[in-house]
RODO-2510 file (C-alpha; in nm, 4 decimals, decimal comma):
residues 459
     n   res          X          Y          Z
     1     x     5,1785     7,0749    -2,0052
     2     x     5,1218     6,7559    -2,2353
     3     x     4,7735     6,5855    -2,1479
     4     x     4,8113     6,2447    -1,9661
     5     x     4,6648     5,9552    -2,1992
     6     x     4,3325     5,8550    -2,0718
     7     x     4,4307     5,5023    -2,0213
     8     x     4,7175     5,6195    -1,8143
     9     x     4,5192     5,8428    -1,6120
    10     x     4,2754     5,5655    -1,5189
    11     x     4,5582     5,3369    -1,4218
    12     x     4,7161     5,5617    -1,1944
    13     x     4,3692     5,6401    -1,0138
    14     x     4,3234     5,2566    -1,0022
    15     x     4,6868     5,2443    -0,8296
    16     x     4,6020     5,5145    -0,5844
    17     x     4,2723     5,3511    -0,4802
    18     x     4,4518     5,0288    -0,4448
    19     x     4,7243     5,1755    -0,2202
    20     x     4,4551     5,3857     0,0022
    21     x     4,2769     5,0548     0,0481
    22     x     4,5775     4,8921     0,1636
    23     x     4,6703     5,1806     0,3990
    24     x     4,3082     5,1600     0,5272
    25     x     4,3524     4,7757     0,5934
    26     x     4,6392     4,8151     0,7595
    27     x     4,4848     5,0880     0,9896
    28     x     4,2122     4,8967     1,0905
    29     x     4,4265     4,5807     1,1559
    30     x     4,6473     4,8008     1,4037
    31     x     4,3071     4,9511     1,5498
    32     x     4,1959     4,6015     1,6258
    33     x     4,5088     4,5209     1,7700
    34     x     4,4813     4,8461     1,9930
    35     x     4,1344     4,7525     2,0807
    36     x     4,2267     4,3927     2,1826
    37     x     4,5143     4,5425     2,4369
    38     x     4,2877     4,7921     2,5717
    39     x     4,0026     4,5563     2,6539
    40     x     4,2305     4,2952     2,7970
    41     x     4,3556     4,5535     3,0450
    42     x     3,9804     4,6101     3,1204
    43     x     3,8484     4,9078     3,3466
    44     x     4,0185     5,0438     3,6486
    45     x     3,8643     5,2578     3,9193
    46     x     4,0628     5,4826     4,1464
    47     x     3,9216     5,5159     4,4700
    48     x     3,9382     5,8936     4,5930
    49     x     3,8084     5,8234     4,9362
    50     x     3,4394     5,7340     5,0247
    51     x     3,2049     5,7013     4,7264
    52     x     3,4609     5,9481     4,5134
    53     x     3,6516     5,7607     4,2261
    54     x     3,7976     5,8029     3,8806
    55     x     3,6683     5,5319     3,6152
    56     x     3,9154     5,4194     3,3589
    57     x     3,7714     5,2638     3,0965
    58     x     3,8974     5,0593     2,7856
    59     x     3,8284     5,3715     2,5966
    60     x     4,0886     5,5715     2,7826
    61     x     4,3649     5,2844     2,7515
    62     x     4,2915     5,2636     2,3764
    63     x     4,3397     5,6306     2,3016
    64     x     4,7004     5,6150     2,5225
    65     x     4,7730     5,3014     2,3322
    66     x     4,6940     5,4527     1,9703
    67     x     4,8806     5,8033     2,0683
    68     x     5,1917     5,6011     2,2077
    69     x     5,2104     5,4000     1,8817
    70     x     5,1765     5,7451     1,6605
    71     x     5,4576     5,8719     1,8921
    72     x     5,6878     5,6021     1,8391
    73     x     5,6358     5,5365     1,4837
    74     x     5,9863     5,5865     1,3813
    75     x     6,0712     5,2776     1,6106
    76     x     5,7807     5,0348     1,5235
    77     x     5,8072     4,7627     1,2639
    78     x     5,6165     4,8314     0,9401
    79     x     5,3173     4,6491     1,0327
    80     x     5,2767     4,8899     1,3368
    81     x     5,4168     5,1855     1,2011
    82     x     5,1453     5,4839     1,2118
    83     x     5,3620     5,7522     1,0245
    84     x     5,1782     6,0927     0,9615
    85     x     4,9848     5,9908     0,6513
    86     x     4,8502     5,7041     0,8166
    87     x     4,7790     5,9531     1,1500
    88     x     4,5721     6,1637     0,8956
    89     x     4,3777     5,8495     0,7427
    90     x     4,2805     5,7651     1,0954
    91     x     4,1268     6,0962     1,1553
    92     x     3,9343     6,0686     0,8442
    93     x     3,8262     5,7353     0,9009
    94     x     3,7002     5,8458     1,2546
    95     x     3,4324     6,0443     1,0863
    96     x     3,2435     5,7246     0,9266
    97     x     3,3511     5,5108     1,2456
    98     x     3,1610     5,7280     1,4430
    99     x     2,8161     5,6887     1,2540
   100     x     2,8261     5,3062     1,3510
   101     x     2,8229     5,4207     1,7096
   102     x     2,5481     5,7014     1,6447
   103     x     2,3371     5,3964     1,4983
   104     x     2,3817     5,1825     1,8032
   105     x     2,2727     5,4710     2,0409
   106     x     2,0129     5,5757     1,8208
   107     x     1,8523     5,2313     1,8578
   108     x     1,8694     5,3097     2,2256
   109     x     1,6960     5,6649     2,1715
   110     x     1,4318     5,5010     1,9914
   111     x     1,3313     5,2096     2,2421
   112     x     1,3618     5,5006     2,5259
   113     x     1,1594     5,7374     2,3407
   114     x     0,8657     5,7520     2,5541
   115     x     1,1112     5,8370     2,8760
   116     x     1,2781     6,0939     2,6624
   117     x     0,9439     6,2730     2,5547
   118     x     0,8753     6,2781     2,9276
   119     x     1,1963     6,4683     3,0216
   120     x     1,0168     6,7785     2,8611
   121     x     1,2031     7,1053     2,8583
   122     x     1,5145     7,0013     3,0163
   123     x     1,6303     6,7902     2,7006
   124     x     1,6002     7,1163     2,5004
   125     x     1,6788     7,3619     2,7383
   126     x     2,0259     7,1943     2,8702
   127     x     2,1426     7,3300     2,5362
   128     x     2,1722     7,6484     2,6815
   129     x     2,4104     7,4951     2,9483
   130     x     2,6194     7,3344     2,6911
   131     x     2,7152     7,6590     2,5241
   132     x     2,6887     7,9276     2,7834
   133     x     2,8828     7,6991     3,0667
   134     x     3,1934     7,6732     2,8369
   135     x     3,2051     8,0826     2,8580
   136     x     3,0886     8,0943     3,2509
   137     x     3,3915     7,8825     3,3440
   138     x     3,6582     7,9415     3,0840
   139     x     3,6350     8,3023     3,0124
   140     x     3,7042     8,4469     3,3812
   141     x     4,0085     8,2259     3,3974
   142     x     4,1208     8,3146     3,0372
   143     x     4,1093     8,6765     3,1610
   144     x     4,2741     8,6366     3,4931
   145     x     4,5848     8,4576     3,3019
   146     x     4,6139     8,7413     3,0580
   147     x     4,4641     8,6159     2,7708
   148     x     4,2763     8,8810     2,5483
   149     x     4,0371     8,8148     2,2550
   150     x     4,1783     8,4876     2,2014
   151     x     3,9416     8,3975     2,5236
   152     x     3,6511     8,4558     2,2955
   153     x     3,7320     8,1920     2,0464
   154     x     3,8525     7,9628     2,3261
   155     x     3,5496     7,9925     2,5186
   156     x     3,2370     8,0572     2,3364
   157     x     3,1951     7,6625     2,2821
   158     x     3,3698     7,3481     2,2692
   159     x     3,5875     7,4107     1,9449
   160     x     3,4728     7,1462     1,6801
   161     x     3,4394     7,2182     1,3104
   162     x     3,1303     7,4297     1,3298
   163     x     3,2833     7,6415     1,5578
   164     x     3,5761     7,7121     1,3450
   165     x     3,3435     7,7850     1,0608
   166     x     3,1512     8,0330     1,2730
   167     x     3,4514     8,2119     1,4078
   168     x     3,6276     8,1788     1,0616
   169     x     3,3080     8,3651     0,9026
   170     x     3,2976     8,6146     1,1555
   171     x     3,6306     8,7283     1,2602
   172     x     3,8869     8,5489     1,0126
   173     x     4,1100     8,2665     1,1538
   174     x     4,3906     8,5123     1,1211
   175     x     4,2219     8,7101     1,4315
   176     x     4,2728     8,6856     1,7874
   177     x     3,9495     8,5066     1,8051
   178     x     4,0608     8,2916     1,5436
   179     x     4,3858     8,1921     1,7167
   180     x     4,1621     8,1077     2,0321
   181     x     3,9248     7,8560     1,8516
   182     x     4,2106     7,6728     1,6876
   183     x     4,3712     7,6437     2,0117
   184     x     4,0674     7,4988     2,1642
   185     x     4,0196     7,2820     1,8544
   186     x     4,3593     7,1234     1,8948
   187     x     4,3455     7,0716     2,2922
   188     x     3,9871     6,9131     2,2495
   189     x     4,1405     6,6934     1,9738
   190     x     4,4317     6,5783     2,1873
   191     x     4,2869     6,5973     2,5534
   192     x     3,9185     6,6454     2,5115
   193     x     3,7924     6,2869     2,5147
   194     x     4,0165     6,1475     2,8114
   195     x     3,9498     6,4731     2,9914
   196     x     3,5575     6,4444     2,9803
   197     x     3,5617     6,0917     3,0567
   198     x     3,7374     6,1381     3,3921
   199     x     3,5607     6,4409     3,4733
   200     x     3,2016     6,2813     3,3834
   201     x     3,3021     5,9438     3,5852
   202     x     3,4435     6,1600     3,8818
   203     x     3,1208     6,3813     3,8951
   204     x     2,9052     6,0640     3,8893
   205     x     3,0506     5,9473     4,1846
   206     x     2,9841     6,2337     4,3802
   207     x     2,6058     6,1160     4,3954
   208     x     2,4938     6,4951     4,3480
   209     x     2,3214     6,4741     4,0148
   210     x     2,0691     6,2551     3,8618
   211     x     2,2095     6,0098     3,6059
   212     x     1,9716     6,1343     3,3542
   213     x     2,0786     6,4677     3,3856
   214     x     2,4442     6,3640     3,3782
   215     x     2,3585     6,1951     3,0417
   216     x     2,2073     6,4875     2,9065
   217     x     2,5031     6,6963     2,9934
   218     x     2,7198     6,4427     2,7859
   219     x     2,5659     6,5101     2,4584
   220     x     2,8639     6,7611     2,3619
   221     x     2,8096     6,7564     2,0003
   222     x     3,1018     6,5421     2,0000
   223     x     3,0621     6,1903     1,9125
   224     x     3,3648     6,0500     2,0864
   225     x     3,3510     6,3049     2,3736
   226     x     2,9841     6,1947     2,4080
   227     x     3,1005     5,8267     2,4034
   228     x     3,3556     5,8923     2,6710
   229     x     3,1442     6,0801     2,9170
   230     x     2,8333     5,8479     2,8740
   231     x     3,0506     5,5452     2,9109
   232     x     3,2050     5,6464     3,2374
   233     x     2,8473     5,7205     3,3880
   234     x     2,6730     5,4430     3,2623
   235     x     2,9555     5,1992     3,4031
   236     x     2,8441     5,3250     3,7340
   237     x     2,4794     5,2527     3,7010
   238     x     2,2402     4,9100     3,7117
   239     x     2,2202     4,7725     3,3677
   240     x     1,8788     4,8981     3,3106
   241     x     1,9486     5,2814     3,4058
   242     x     2,2881     5,2767     3,2151
   243     x     2,0767     5,1777     2,9013
   244     x     1,8599     5,4964     2,9799
   245     x     2,1742     5,6926     3,0331
   246     x     2,3189     5,6191     2,6966
   247     x     1,9506     5,6798     2,5318
   248     x     1,9667     6,0393     2,6972
   249     x     2,3138     6,0947     2,5970
   250     x     2,2714     6,0179     2,2568
   251     x     1,9370     6,2286     2,2320
   252     x     2,1168     6,5162     2,4123
   253     x     2,4091     6,4723     2,1344
   254     x     2,1661     6,4886     1,8506
   255     x     1,9857     6,8046     1,9798
   256     x     2,3624     6,9668     2,0136
   257     x     2,4048     6,8635     1,6621
   258     x     2,1071     6,9507     1,4728
   259     x     2,0637     7,2731     1,6669
   260     x     2,4118     7,3483     1,8318
   261     x     2,5153     7,5866     1,5354
   262     x     2,2201     7,8001     1,5754
   263     x     2,2627     7,8307     1,9487
   264     x     2,6405     7,8944     1,9401
   265     x     2,5694     8,1676     1,6379
   266     x     2,3068     8,3524     1,8005
   267     x     2,3254     8,2746     2,1804
   268     x     2,6631     8,1775     2,2841
   269     x     2,9246     8,3842     2,0659
   270     x     2,7064     8,7024     2,1471
   271     x     2,6952     8,6015     2,5199
   272     x     3,0694     8,5565     2,5272
   273     x     3,1513     8,8693     2,3374
   274     x     2,9318     9,0697     2,5616
   275     x     3,0739     8,9016     2,8802
   276     x     3,4362     8,9639     2,7518
   277     x     3,3730     9,3662     2,7323
   278     x     3,2113     9,3544     3,0801
   279     x     3,4652     9,1189     3,2503
   280     x     3,8031     9,2278     3,0597
   281     x     3,8345     9,5767     3,2258
   282     x     3,7949     9,4213     3,5732
   283     x     3,9732     9,0736     3,5564
   284     x     4,2039     9,1243     3,2512
   285     x     4,6029     9,1350     3,3208
   286     x     4,8477     9,2561     3,1016
   287     x     5,0201     8,9536     3,0067
   288     x     5,1109     8,9642     2,6224
   289     x     5,3153     8,6422     2,6556
   290     x     5,0147     8,4182     2,6966
   291     x     4,8539     8,5935     2,3696
   292     x     5,1777     8,5327     2,1883
   293     x     5,1789     8,1756     2,2743
   294     x     4,8786     8,1139     2,0840
   295     x     4,9743     8,3173     1,7939
   296     x     5,2851     8,1224     1,7700
   297     x     5,0665     7,7953     1,6976
   298     x     4,8485     7,9522     1,4469
   299     x     4,9873     7,8092     1,1418
   300     x     5,0483     7,4652     1,2614
   301     x     4,7050     7,4360     1,4463
   302     x     4,5238     7,5373     1,1138
   303     x     4,6949     7,2757     0,9397
   304     x     4,5788     7,0433     1,1982
   305     x     4,2198     7,1490     1,1717
   306     x     4,2378     7,1136     0,7905
   307     x     4,3739     6,7752     0,7901
   308     x     4,0975     6,6558     0,9967
   309     x     3,8144     6,7309     0,7326
   310     x     3,6099     6,4563     0,6376
   311     x     3,7100     6,2471     0,3345
   312     x     3,5096     6,0919     0,0819
   313     x     3,6085     5,7360     0,0850
   314     x     3,3681     5,5795    -0,1282
   315     x     3,0870     5,2995    -0,0401
   316     x     3,3178     5,0190    -0,0655
   317     x     3,5769     5,1611     0,2077
   318     x     3,2830     5,3022     0,4214
   319     x     3,1564     4,9496     0,4355
   320     x     3,5076     4,8052     0,5384
   321     x     3,5207     5,0650     0,7946
   322     x     3,1654     5,0157     0,9443
   323     x     3,2326     4,6218     0,9185
   324     x     3,5375     4,6654     1,1040
   325     x     3,4294     4,8639     1,3782
   326     x     3,1394     4,6517     1,4307
   327     x     3,3537     4,3423     1,4230
   328     x     3,6105     4,5111     1,6905
   329     x     3,2804     4,5551     1,8949
   330     x     3,2764     4,1918     1,9625
   331     x     3,6088     4,2042     2,1337
   332     x     3,4893     4,4403     2,4043
   333     x     3,1543     4,2343     2,4005
   334     x     3,3800     3,9408     2,5028
   335     x     3,6413     4,0977     2,7439
   336     x     3,4088     4,3518     2,9142
   337     x     3,0881     4,1715     2,9175
   338     x     3,1519     3,8028     2,8746
   339     x     2,9233     3,7869     2,5711
   340     x     3,0178     3,5060     2,3583
   341     x     2,9775     3,5459     1,9848
   342     x     2,6640     3,3942     1,8219
   343     x     2,4379     3,4382     1,5512
   344     x     2,2291     3,6762     1,7177
   345     x     2,5261     3,8902     1,7793
   346     x     2,6083     3,8879     1,4127
   347     x     2,2568     3,9594     1,3233
   348     x     2,2469     4,2491     1,5768
   349     x     2,5868     4,3956     1,4189
   350     x     2,4266     4,3614     1,0819
   351     x     2,1147     4,5766     1,1592
   352     x     2,3565     4,8488     1,2855
   353     x     2,5534     4,8496     0,9882
   354     x     2,2499     4,8533     0,7814
   355     x     2,0930     5,1397     0,9646
   356     x     2,4305     5,3376     0,9206
   357     x     2,4218     5,2304     0,5448
   358     x     2,0598     5,3840     0,5075
   359     x     2,1265     5,6764     0,7163
   360     x     2,4212     5,7425     0,5210
   361     x     2,2416     5,7095     0,1966
   362     x     1,9828     5,9534     0,3019
   363     x     2,2443     6,2256     0,3874
   364     x     2,4104     6,1561     0,0306
   365     x     2,0485     6,2226    -0,1202
   366     x     2,0210     6,5248     0,0509
   367     x     2,3479     6,6144    -0,0921
   368     x     2,4765     6,6808     0,2456
   369     x     2,2110     6,9612     0,3444
   370     x     2,1075     6,7199     0,6291
   371     x     2,3932     6,5876     0,8571
   372     x     2,4835     6,2449     0,8557
   373     x     2,4480     6,2137     1,2108
   374     x     2,1153     6,3274     1,1939
   375     x     2,0180     6,0702     0,9260
   376     x     2,1732     5,7864     1,0693
   377     x     2,0003     5,8921     1,4150
   378     x     1,6585     5,8927     1,2358
   379     x     1,6901     5,5525     1,0814
   380     x     1,7977     5,3934     1,4040
   381     x     1,5310     5,5398     1,5937
   382     x     1,2701     5,4246     1,3471
   383     x     1,3785     5,0923     1,3504
   384     x     1,3500     5,0572     1,7496
   385     x     1,0465     5,3087     1,8567
   386     x     0,7834     5,0999     2,0569
   387     x     0,5064     4,9992     1,8467
   388     x     0,7045     4,9775     1,5184
   389     x     0,6924     4,6191     1,3205
   390     x     0,9712     4,4414     1,4333
   391     x     1,1200     4,6945     1,7004
   392     x     1,1149     4,4199     1,9608
   393     x     1,2933     4,1925     1,7508
   394     x     1,5501     4,4507     1,6668
   395     x     1,6108     4,5369     2,0013
   396     x     1,6840     4,1955     2,1130
   397     x     1,9173     4,1273     1,8444
   398     x     2,1066     4,4593     1,8718
   399     x     2,0826     4,4649     2,2448
   400     x     2,3529     4,1609     2,2559
   401     x     2,6203     4,4337     2,1390
   402     x     2,6840     4,6812     2,4084
   403     x     2,7209     5,0552     2,3676
   404     x     3,0463     5,0522     2,5265
   405     x     3,1913     4,7947     2,3352
   406     x     3,1526     4,9931     2,0230
   407     x     3,2863     5,3262     2,1742
   408     x     3,6434     5,1411     2,2255
   409     x     3,7105     5,0997     1,8309
   410     x     3,6075     5,4380     1,7901
   411     x     3,8701     5,5739     2,0374
   412     x     4,1246     5,3665     1,8789
   413     x     4,1152     5,5721     1,5729
   414     x     4,0994     5,9080     1,7579
   415     x     4,4322     5,7555     1,9628
   416     x     4,6048     5,6751     1,6104
   417     x     4,5326     6,0261     1,4785
   418     x     4,6837     6,2043     1,7986
   419     x     5,0410     6,2396     1,7353
   420     x     4,9953     6,4585     1,4070
   421     x     4,8600     6,7677     1,6416
   422     x     5,1461     6,7185     1,8726
   423     x     5,3568     7,0112     1,7277
   424     x     5,0771     7,2429     1,7585
   425     x     4,9856     7,1407     2,0870
   426     x     5,3490     7,1901     2,2179
   427     x     5,3234     7,5560     2,1237
   428     x     4,9841     7,6431     2,2604
   429     x     5,1270     7,7079     2,6366
   430     x     4,9566     7,5766     2,9525
   431     x     4,7253     7,8800     2,9809
   432     x     4,5218     7,8407     2,6888
   433     x     4,5283     7,4517     2,7314
   434     x     4,4105     7,5122     3,0834
   435     x     4,1287     7,7515     2,9617
   436     x     4,0211     7,4927     2,6932
   437     x     3,9853     7,2047     2,9299
   438     x     3,7921     7,4243     3,1817
   439     x     3,5774     7,5159     2,8636
   440     x     3,5111     7,1880     2,8030
   441     x     3,4248     7,1109     3,1776
   442     x     3,1928     7,4217     3,1760
   443     x     2,9718     7,2727     2,8903
   444     x     2,9302     6,9422     3,0839
   445     x     2,8462     7,0718     3,3994
   446     x     2,6276     7,3906     3,2706
   447     x     2,3960     7,1726     3,0746
   448     x     2,3966     6,8873     3,3397
   449     x     2,2860     7,1639     3,6053
   450     x     2,0327     7,3044     3,3688
   451     x     1,8858     6,9434     3,3119
   452     x     1,8803     6,8585     3,6805
   453     x     1,6919     7,2074     3,7499
   454     x     1,4391     7,1289     3,4782
   455     x     1,4095     6,7458     3,4865
   456     x     1,0633     6,6348     3,5539
   457     x     1,0200     6,3612     3,8292
   458     x     0,9668     6,0278     3,7261
   459     x     0,6109     5,8759     3,7208
***
């Protein structure tokens, strides 16, 4: 093969970068339009009798709007067309976009650090609930529905990227366990955020659990799911308590992100395997069709999981994503909270973007050894810890940007990426979808229960 001249190769690389930048710019403009539409719709409360209710935040609307644009891409004008390549770009952009959200929430963590320290063991041990609750609720149902070893992969954890890696290394992705975790991955990607938002809002309306215990249960290890759950809980609390809910949810999410892999590998997976061996002879049914449906989805689901792997955008595009997400937050600030844009709000956004960039720089210096979520969280917390120089001024400025307002742009990108996973989702079958949703419910409820039991009384 004839080697391409260096000048021609450089020109082609430049052309690809310009095309990618144009695609990213169009994606962010469409995401902004989705955020504007969702915030204009506003929040909706569905009463269920008495105090029970379901809260539908703009985060849910923007997921639905983004997903609808992806499904209708063949019938949309070019400016709004979200075809499969754009859907994959949205999935890739979701990862750096989440860092803005993490930076904002970590500032609240830093401000509330004394209260978080006071929570003591409840914050740490709720982690057992996250990873044991999945199997406790999902595994028995999976076995009663006739699902076999796929149930291990589908219920040992919320199926995100670390879970895929653990099952892939232990069993291989072509194994029944691999098919199960892929099914959980696709289901969580498509339905997990909306489902956990509705569940968290409903459970909060029961008045059974302390809001801070619910907040700790929201730290699922997925930034988008944490945002949806914490937002639904915080929206039902007074302003001061709502800030604590966000802080505790972010702190729990950081614990799950940093320690979760070890809990999953050494606690949750062995527990699920043993529980399967004990329960399968008693609850298992001969129903090969359920396992067959999961097997048929294997190739498509694997492709979906690979497509969601993070992409190296480079610093200019990262700044574009961070700035766009921060700017979209002003839309929610205005519609949902009546905040007018002023220089203090822009200064607050600059601090959030700066904390994100500083944390990402530390992640790069570690050569990826320390997750970006952890480094961004540490930088944000350090800026806001009481007693640190400038902490009060930092919180006064960043406090003008509401947490929930920054969550909606993140969900917009998640919604715009959904349509690419629908082929895999259609093949999964209702049984494995039900089991995956029960696993998501179990991780939230299990962690909330443990946090409620161990939480120290105030004072």
